[in-house]
N, C-alpha and C positions, 0 to 999 in steps of 0.2 A: 438445488444444489445442497448437499448435506456433507459437512466436514466435521470431523471429531476434534478439531483444534480447540483448545481451551481459550486461546487468545484470538480475538477478532481484529486486532489492529494489524494491518498488513505489514508494517515496518517491524513488528516484533516476531513474525513468523521466521522459522529457520529456512535456509535455502531448500532443504528437502521438502518442507511443507509448501513453500511457494511453488516448487516444481510439481508437486502433486496437484495443485490448483491449475497450473498451466496445462498439465497433461489431461485434465478433465475437460478442457476446452469449454469453460463456462461462457454463457452469453453475458453481455455487459450489464444488463439489468440485475441478474442474479449476483454477479460479482459485486456490484456497487451496494446491493442490499446486504450482502454477507460480510463485507470487510469495511473497516473504518480507516480514515486517515488520522494522523496524530492530532491530538487536541491543540498542539501548538502550531499547527499548519493552517494558515488562512487562505491557501491557494484554492480557488474554486474547483470542485470536482478533481482533486489532486490525483486520485487513483485511476482516472479514465485513461485508457490507452490512447496514444497518439497526441492528445492535447493536454494530458495531465502533467504532473511533476515528473520530470525525467529521473530525478534521484529516487523517488519512491517506486518507479516502474522498472528499474533495472533488475534483472533476474538474480544476479549473484552479488549484489551490493548490500552491505549492512548499512542501513540508514539509521541515524540516531539524532537526538536533539542537537548535539554539538555540531554535527555536519551541516545542519540546516540553519544555524543561527545567523549566518551571513545573508540569508535569503530575505528579500523584501516582504515576503508573505509570512515570515515567522512572527508569531505573536507571543508576547511575554505574559 
């Protein structure tokens, strides 16, 4: 999977960039190798579909540090 995104953190991609990834139908291994979860997120494998963090996996949701601060997996 090759993307021209400068940013590799999933939560920092635009909605359009995320949609481009979804439309490419990547396999889970490529996806997990290509994109990173936030440094402040301690949720194991947070980006995995189905069992990952629901906030980070929503298509049209802007996720930021302030949104996740109430999570038990947030690390300071």
